[in-house]
C-alpha positions as CSV (number, residue, x, y, z in Angstrom):
1,M,165.6,94.5,81.4
2,T,164.5,94.5,77.8
3,F,167.0,92.6,75.6
4,E,167.9,94.4,72.4
5,G,170.1,93.6,69.4
6,I,171.8,90.4,68.2
7,F,172.7,87.7,70.7
8,T,175.0,85.0,69.5
9,P,174.2,81.4,70.4
10,M,177.8,80.4,70.7
11,L,179.3,77.4,69.0
12,V,181.5,75.2,71.3
13,P,185.0,74.2,70.2
14,F,186.3,70.7,71.2
15,D,189.9,69.6,71.5
16,S,191.5,66.5,70.1
17,R,190.2,64.5,73.1
18,G,186.7,65.7,72.6
19,A,186.7,67.9,75.6
20,V,185.5,71.5,75.5
21,D,188.5,73.6,74.3
22,E,188.2,76.4,76.8
23,A,191.1,78.5,75.4
24,E,189.5,78.6,71.9
25,L,186.1,79.3,73.5
26,R,187.4,82.3,75.2
27,R,189.0,83.5,72.0
28,L,185.7,83.1,70.2
29,I,183.9,85.1,72.9
30,R,186.5,88.0,72.8
31,W,186.2,88.1,69.0
32,L,182.4,88.1,69.1
33,I,182.4,91.1,71.4
34,E,185.0,92.9,69.4
35,K,183.0,92.3,66.2
36,G,179.9,93.9,67.8
37,A,177.7,91.2,69.2
38,H,175.1,92.8,71.4
39,G,174.9,89.8,73.7
40,L,176.0,86.2,74.2
41,Y,173.9,83.1,74.4
42,P,175.8,80.0,75.7
43,N,174.2,76.6,75.8
44,G,171.8,77.1,72.9
45,S,170.9,74.6,70.2
46,T,173.8,75.9,68.1
47,G,176.2,75.1,71.0
48,E,174.9,71.5,71.0
49,A,173.8,72.0,74.6
50,T,171.9,68.7,74.9
51,R,175.1,66.8,73.8
52,L,177.1,68.4,76.8
53,T,177.1,67.3,80.4
54,A,175.6,69.4,83.1
55,E,179.1,70.2,84.4
56,E,180.2,71.2,80.9
57,R,177.2,73.5,80.5
58,R,177.9,75.2,83.8
59,R,181.5,75.7,82.9
60,I,180.7,77.2,79.5
61,V,178.3,79.7,81.2
62,K,181.1,80.6,83.8
63,V,183.6,81.2,81.0
64,T,181.2,83.3,79.0
65,C,180.3,85.5,82.0
66,E,184.0,85.9,82.8
67,E,185.0,86.9,79.3
68,A,181.9,89.2,78.9
69,A,182.8,90.9,82.2
70,G,179.7,93.0,82.0
71,R,180.4,94.4,78.6
72,V,177.4,92.6,77.0
73,P,174.5,90.7,78.7
74,V,174.6,86.9,78.8
75,I,171.5,84.8,78.3
76,A,172.1,81.2,79.2
77,G,170.2,78.4,77.6
78,T,168.6,75.8,79.9
79,A,167.6,72.8,77.7
80,E,167.2,70.4,80.7
81,A,165.0,67.4,80.5
82,N,163.0,68.0,83.6
83,L,161.8,70.7,86.0
84,H,164.2,69.9,88.8
85,E,167.3,70.1,86.7
86,T,166.0,73.3,85.0
87,L,165.7,75.0,88.3
88,D,169.1,73.8,89.4
89,A,170.5,75.3,86.2
90,C,168.6,78.6,86.8
91,R,170.1,78.9,90.3
92,S,173.6,78.0,89.1
93,Y,173.6,80.4,86.2
94,A,172.2,83.2,88.4
95,E,175.1,82.8,90.7
96,L,177.5,83.1,87.7
97,G,176.0,86.4,86.7
98,V,173.7,85.9,83.7
99,A,171.1,88.5,82.8
100,A,168.5,85.8,82.1
101,V,168.0,82.2,81.2
102,A,166.2,80.9,78.1
103,V,164.1,77.9,79.0
104,V,163.1,75.5,76.3
105,A,159.6,74.2,76.3
106,P,159.1,70.5,77.3
107,F,160.7,68.2,74.8
108,Y,160.7,64.5,73.9
109,Y,157.2,64.2,75.3
110,R,154.8,66.5,73.5
111,V,152.3,68.0,76.1
112,A,149.2,70.1,76.0
113,P,149.2,73.9,76.3
114,E,148.0,73.7,79.9
115,S,151.0,71.6,80.8
116,V,153.3,74.0,78.9
117,Y,151.9,76.8,81.1
118,A,152.3,74.8,84.3
119,H,155.9,74.0,83.4
120,F,156.9,77.6,82.8
121,A,154.9,79.0,85.6
122,E,156.6,76.7,88.1
123,I,160.0,77.8,86.9
124,A,159.0,81.5,86.9
125,R,157.8,81.3,90.5
126,N,161.0,79.6,91.7
127,S,163.8,81.0,89.5
128,P,166.1,83.6,91.0
129,V,166.7,85.1,87.6
130,D,164.5,86.3,84.7
131,I,163.5,83.7,82.1
132,L,162.9,83.9,78.4
133,L,160.4,81.4,76.9
134,Y,162.2,79.4,74.2
135,N,159.8,78.4,71.4
136,I,161.5,76.0,69.0
137,P,158.8,73.8,67.5
138,A,161.3,71.7,65.5
139,F,162.7,70.2,68.7
140,A,160.1,70.8,71.4
141,T,156.5,71.3,72.2
142,P,155.3,74.6,70.6
143,I,154.3,77.5,72.9
144,D,151.0,78.9,71.5
145,G,150.2,82.6,71.7
146,A,147.5,82.3,74.4
147,T,150.0,80.5,76.7
148,V,152.6,83.2,76.1
149,R,150.0,85.9,76.9
150,K,149.1,84.2,80.1
151,L,152.8,83.6,81.1
152,A,153.6,87.3,80.4
153,E,151.5,88.1,83.5
154,L,154.3,86.6,85.6
155,P,157.0,89.1,86.5
156,R,159.9,86.7,86.1
157,V,158.9,86.0,82.4
158,A,160.9,88.7,80.6
159,G,160.4,87.7,77.0
160,I,160.4,85.0,74.3
161,K,163.0,83.7,71.9
162,D,161.0,82.3,69.0
163,S,162.7,80.0,66.4
164,S,159.6,79.2,64.4
165,G,160.3,81.9,61.8
166,D,156.6,82.6,61.7
167,V,156.2,86.3,61.1
168,A,152.4,86.4,61.3
169,A,152.4,84.5,64.6
170,M,155.0,87.0,66.0
171,M,152.8,89.9,64.9
172,R,149.9,88.4,66.7
173,L,152.0,87.8,69.8
174,I,153.4,91.3,69.9
175,S,150.0,92.8,69.5
176,S,148.7,90.7,72.3
177,V,151.5,91.0,74.8
178,R,153.1,94.4,74.4
179,P,150.1,96.4,75.7
180,L,150.3,94.3,78.9
181,R,154.1,94.3,79.1
182,P,155.9,97.1,77.2
183,D,159.2,95.7,78.7
184,F,158.7,92.2,77.3
185,S,161.5,91.2,74.9
186,F,160.7,89.6,71.5
187,L,163.7,87.9,70.0
188,T,163.6,85.9,66.7
189,G,165.7,82.8,66.5
190,W,165.4,82.4,62.7
191,D,168.2,84.2,60.8
192,A,166.3,84.3,57.5
193,V,163.6,86.6,58.8
194,L,165.6,89.0,60.9
195,V,164.6,92.1,58.9
196,P,160.9,91.3,58.7
197,M,160.8,90.5,62.4
198,L,162.5,93.8,63.3
199,L,160.1,95.6,61.0
200,I,157.0,94.3,62.9
201,G,158.5,95.2,66.3
202,C,161.0,92.5,67.5
203,N,163.7,93.7,69.8
204,G,166.4,91.6,68.1
205,G,167.5,88.1,67.5
206,T,169.6,85.1,68.5
207,H,171.3,83.9,65.4
208,A,173.6,81.0,64.7
209,S,175.1,83.0,61.8
210,G,176.5,85.4,64.4
211,N,179.3,82.9,65.0
212,V,180.4,83.5,61.4
213,I,179.4,87.0,60.4
214,P,178.7,88.9,63.7
215,E,179.6,92.3,62.1
216,C,177.1,91.7,59.3
217,L,174.2,90.8,61.5
218,G,175.0,93.7,63.8
219,R,175.0,96.0,60.8
220,V,171.5,94.7,59.7
221,F,170.2,95.5,63.2
222,E,171.7,99.0,63.2
223,L,170.3,99.8,59.7
224,A,166.9,98.6,60.8
225,R,167.0,100.6,64.0
226,A,167.9,103.7,61.9
227,G,164.9,103.1,59.7
228,N,167.1,102.3,56.6
229,W,165.1,99.3,55.6
230,E,166.2,99.3,52.0
231,E,169.8,98.8,53.0
232,A,168.9,96.3,55.8
233,V,167.0,94.2,53.2
234,R,169.9,94.4,50.8
235,L,172.4,93.2,53.3
236,Q,170.2,90.4,54.6
237,S,169.6,89.3,51.0
238,R,173.4,88.8,50.8
239,V,173.5,86.9,54.1
240,L,170.7,84.5,53.1
241,P,172.6,82.3,50.6
242,L,175.3,81.6,53.2
243,F,172.7,80.9,55.9
244,D,170.8,78.5,53.5
245,A,174.0,76.7,52.6
246,M,175.1,76.2,56.2
247,L,171.8,74.6,56.9
248,Q,171.2,72.7,53.7
249,Y,174.5,70.8,53.2
250,F,175.3,69.9,56.8
251,E,173.7,68.4,59.9
252,F,172.9,71.3,62.2
253,P,174.9,73.0,63.6
254,D,178.0,71.7,61.7
255,G,177.6,74.0,58.8
256,F,178.0,77.0,61.1
257,R,181.1,75.3,62.6
258,A,182.5,74.8,59.2
259,A,181.9,78.4,58.2
260,A,183.4,79.8,61.4
261,E,186.5,77.7,60.8
262,L,186.9,79.8,57.6
263,R,187.2,82.8,59.9
264,G,190.2,81.3,61.7
265,F,188.8,79.2,64.5
266,S,189.4,75.5,65.3
267,F,186.3,73.6,66.5
268,G,187.5,70.1,66.4
269,A,185.2,67.2,65.7
270,P,181.5,67.6,66.6
271,R,179.9,65.6,69.4
272,Q,177.8,63.8,66.9
273,P,180.1,61.3,65.2
274,L,180.4,61.4,61.4
275,T,181.2,58.6,59.0
276,T,184.2,58.7,56.7
277,K,181.9,59.6,53.8
278,Q,180.4,62.5,55.8
279,L,183.8,63.8,56.7
280,E,184.8,63.8,53.0
281,Q,181.6,65.5,52.0
282,R,182.1,68.1,54.8
283,Q,185.4,69.2,53.2
284,L,183.7,69.7,49.8
285,Y,180.7,71.6,51.3
286,K,183.0,73.7,53.5
287,A,184.9,74.8,50.4
288,S,181.6,75.8,48.8
289,L,180.9,78.2,51.7
290,E,184.1,80.2,50.9
291,P,182.7,82.3,48.0
292,L,179.5,82.9,49.9
293,L,181.5,84.2,52.9
294,S,183.8,86.3,50.8
295,V,180.9,88.3,49.5
296,L,180.2,89.4,53.0
297,V,183.6,89.5,54.6
298,P,186.6,90.5,52.4
299,E,189.7,88.3,52.9
300,P,191.9,91.0,54.6
301,T,189.4,91.4,57.4
302,R,188.6,87.7,57.7
303,L,190.7,86.4,60.6
304,P,190.0,86.8,64.3
305,Y,192.4,87.3,67.1
306,S,195.8,85.7,66.8
307,P,196.6,82.6,69.0
308,E,198.8,84.8,71.1
309,S,196.0,87.1,72.1
């Protein structure tokens, strides 16, 4: 399938013991779907996937698929450290009902393009479910355009999620791959360039801001799809200051957690411990997000489901 629209790389709430708060996670998923998310993306970078155990990651995917119940597609992130565990995750997630898995390029060790190709090709030949290439140069080996073009020849490779934010590189990629694979999905992972990426032909995006303002990002997408680029740019311009603040003042992804708390969710402490000074600063920075959020979401429509739902 071709993946279209805004997929939310879900945050993960933790309880007072530091365990995944499943009840709050389910509430978040229901709210995201109600607010118009086109798809869900558990175990992404925003969900601190590498800070979770393999068992936790599988449980999160199971919960997501249960709550989605076929209403929206689920793309599960597989940021595993080696080929064997990646294929194990592909098989497990396929059994749980995901539409695809997003496989991060080799990380920690930076490898050559030929090794990147070999890594993805081995997964594509053995995965029981379609895969998206996940290009996130900030955290992993970059996937160059020639390698993507070559991998697109493999039927299981269904698309790419690119978090570089490089519009020119995406233009080259679309020009190279789409004639070969019209069904190939191009998703941007960088919130700040959603409109430009849609304008050059991307199918949608996976955006951390979707945890905070899913209705706004959905509206940007719908405006772009309708050809109303002026309004799409105007709305994204209002989103940008909030996005910048969530990145600038916090260690990723805690700024998105803090902003989502302003919409009525409880996320608990992040997996990455914070010092007392950081916790004090977090409260100040969180308060600074309030006026930026209020520009996009008026107070009367701010809160999600009640705890009883």
